[in-house]
C-alpha positions as CSV (number, residue, x, y, z in Angstrom):
1,M,14.8,-23.9,39.6
2,D,14.4,-27.5,39.9
3,C,13.6,-30.5,37.5
4,D,10.1,-30.8,38.8
5,K,9.2,-27.2,38.4
6,A,10.9,-27.1,34.9
7,I,8.8,-30.2,33.9
8,Y,5.8,-28.4,35.5
9,R,6.0,-25.3,33.2
10,V,7.5,-26.1,30.2
11,Y,4.5,-26.8,28.2
12,G,3.4,-23.2,29.2
13,Y,7.0,-22.2,27.7
14,L,6.4,-24.0,24.7
15,D,3.0,-22.2,24.2
16,G,4.5,-18.8,25.4
17,E,2.4,-18.1,28.2
18,L,5.4,-17.5,30.7
19,T,6.7,-14.3,31.6
20,V,10.1,-13.3,30.5
21,W,11.7,-14.1,33.5
22,R,10.1,-17.5,33.8
23,R,10.8,-18.2,30.1
24,W,14.8,-17.4,31.4
25,S,14.6,-19.4,34.1
26,I,13.6,-22.6,32.2
27,R,16.3,-21.8,29.8
28,R,18.6,-21.1,32.4
29,H,17.8,-24.9,33.7
30,L,17.9,-26.4,30.3
31,G,21.1,-25.3,30.0
32,K,22.3,-26.9,33.2
33,C,20.2,-29.5,33.4
34,P,20.7,-32.4,30.3
35,P,18.2,-34.5,31.6
36,C,15.6,-31.9,31.1
37,A,17.0,-30.5,28.4
38,Q,17.0,-33.7,26.7
39,G,12.8,-33.9,27.4
40,F,12.0,-30.7,26.2
41,D,13.9,-31.3,22.5
42,F,11.8,-34.3,22.5
43,E,8.5,-32.5,23.7
44,V,9.4,-29.8,20.7
45,E,10.0,-32.7,18.1
46,L,6.7,-33.9,18.8
47,R,5.0,-30.7,18.1
48,Q,6.7,-30.4,15.0
49,V,5.5,-34.1,14.0
50,I,2.1,-33.8,15.2
51,S,1.9,-30.2,13.4
52,S,3.1,-31.4,10.5
53,K,1.5,-34.8,10.3
54,C,-1.9,-34.1,12.1
55,R,-4.0,-31.8,9.8
56,D,-7.4,-32.1,8.7
57,D,-9.2,-30.6,5.8
58,M,-12.3,-28.4,6.9
59,P,-15.3,-27.9,4.5
60,P,-14.9,-24.0,3.7
61,E,-18.4,-23.6,5.0
62,L,-17.2,-24.4,8.3
63,K,-14.4,-22.2,7.8
64,Q,-16.8,-19.7,7.1
65,R,-19.1,-20.4,10.1
66,I,-16.2,-20.3,12.6
67,A,-14.8,-16.8,10.6
68,D,-18.2,-15.5,11.2
69,A,-18.6,-16.8,14.9
70,L,-14.8,-14.8,15.3
71,G,-16.3,-11.7,13.9
72,L,-13.9,-11.8,11.0
73,S,-15.1,-10.7,7.5
74,V,-13.5,-13.3,4.9
75,P,-15.1,-13.1,1.5
76,P,-16.8,-16.9,0.5
77,D,-14.0,-17.2,-1.8
78,D,-11.1,-16.9,0.8
79,A,-12.8,-19.1,3.6
80,S,-10.1,-21.8,2.9
81,S,-7.5,-19.3,4.1
82,V,-9.3,-18.6,7.5
């Protein structure tokens, strides 16, 4: 795998959307290519920061509406855990 393909597929890799073969191929490339590995590490860290810092609280009513739309049966007092 070359750098262009690795960069193109890294987001699919991070999202768990690739086949086992493509995941292996990217891991192999990252192990041999320090610039791509550094970019990958940056993307992983960026996702962690976004995940930990960018959280909005939703009103329980909205959570319940989403659960209802997805067909989940959530008691009203558990709507905050949806």
